[in-house]
N, C-alpha and C positions, 0 to 999 in steps of 0.2 A: 823439345827434342823433336826431330823429324822421324817419321815412321813410314815404312812401306806396308800398305795393307793390300793383300792379294786374294783374289777369288780364282778358283780353278774350274775347268770344264774340259770336255772331250769333244771330238768331232761329232759324236752321236748327240751330245747336248745341243750343239749348234743346229744339227739337222732336225732335232725335235722342236727347236724354236721356229723352224720353217714348216712345222706341221707333219714331219715325217717321223713316226714312232719306230723304235727298234727294241731289241731285247735289252739294250743298254740305257735307253732314255725314252720317256713318254713324249707324245706329241703335245705341243702347246696350242691352246686356242688363242684367238685374237684378244679375247678378254683377259686371259692369263698373261699374255705379253704386255698388254696395256698396264695391268696391275704391277708387273715387275718393273717396267720403265717408270711408272709413277713412284714406286717405292724408292728406286735408286735415284731418281730425280729429286725427290724430297730430301734424301740424305745429302746429295750434292748441294742443294740450295741451302740447307741448314749449315753445312760446313763452310760454304762461302760466306754466309752471314756471320759466323763466329770468327772468321779469319783463319781457320785451321786448314782449309783446303789449299794445298800448293799446286797439285795437279791430280787428275783422275781421268782414266780412259778405259773404255772397253776395247778389247783387241779382236782382230779378225780371227776367223775360225782356224783350227789347226791345219786344215788342208792348205792354207796359204803360208804355212811356216816353212822356213828354210834353215837347216842346220849346217854350219860351216865349222870344220875342224881341220886338223893337219894329219895326214897319214904318216906311216913309218918312214917314208922317203922324204918327208917334209913338204909334200905337195898338198894343195887344198883338197879336202874331201867334202863334197857338197851333196846334201840330201834334201830333196823337196818333199813336202807333204803330198797326199794325206797320210796319216798315221793310223795305226790300229785304233778302233773305236774306244777301247778302254784306256788308252794312254792319256793321262791327265796333263794338261798344260795350263799355263797362265791364261785366264780368260779376261781379266781386267784388274785394274789396280787404282789405288789412291796414294799419293804422297801427302801426308798430313803433318802439320806442325802442332803438336799437342803438348800440354803442360806435363802430362804424366802417362805412364803405361796404363794406369787405371782408366784414364780418359779414352785412350785409343782402343782399349778393350771394350768399353761401352759402345763405341762406334762400330767395332767389329761384330759385337752381339746384335746390333741393329741390322747390319748388313746380312748376317746369318739368318735373319727372320724374313728374308725376301720371299714373297709369295711365288708359287709355281704349281704346276700340275701334280696330282697324286702320282707317286712312284718316282719322283725326281730324286736323283742322287744327292745326298746331303754332304757336300764337300766342306771341310773346315775353312774358315777364313784365317789366313796366315798373316801374322804381324811380325815385321822385322824392323828393328831399329836401324836407322841410317847412320853410319859413322860420320863424324863431323870433320874428318881429315886431320885431326890433331893427334893422330897416333893411336886412337882407340882400336882395339882388336878384340 
């Protein structure tokens, strides 16, 4: 079965990764960034080796986000970032093809152990099964 595994973050988290601390996120050192990228890279390499990795990407900071909806008159309502520092958005994802929910949970637990600076917000790793299009709801 395919699963979407998601990690979350805020604009403040992205700014912290650029070395700018705030009340919402600590500043990352270059060593901490290298450790985070090495951790995530090892996960990606292992998933590619097992054949479970379908796709995985980190996403641009929330300040580069655009929200598109339709207003009461049926006209497009477009909002560009940046957003409030505390608003959590999708920061990255994996699409995985795993034999079981237990297996994808093991992977999510590994993702959740990603190193970072002291004081970093501990967001949950979200797992969502992907519907196969056969009428599952």
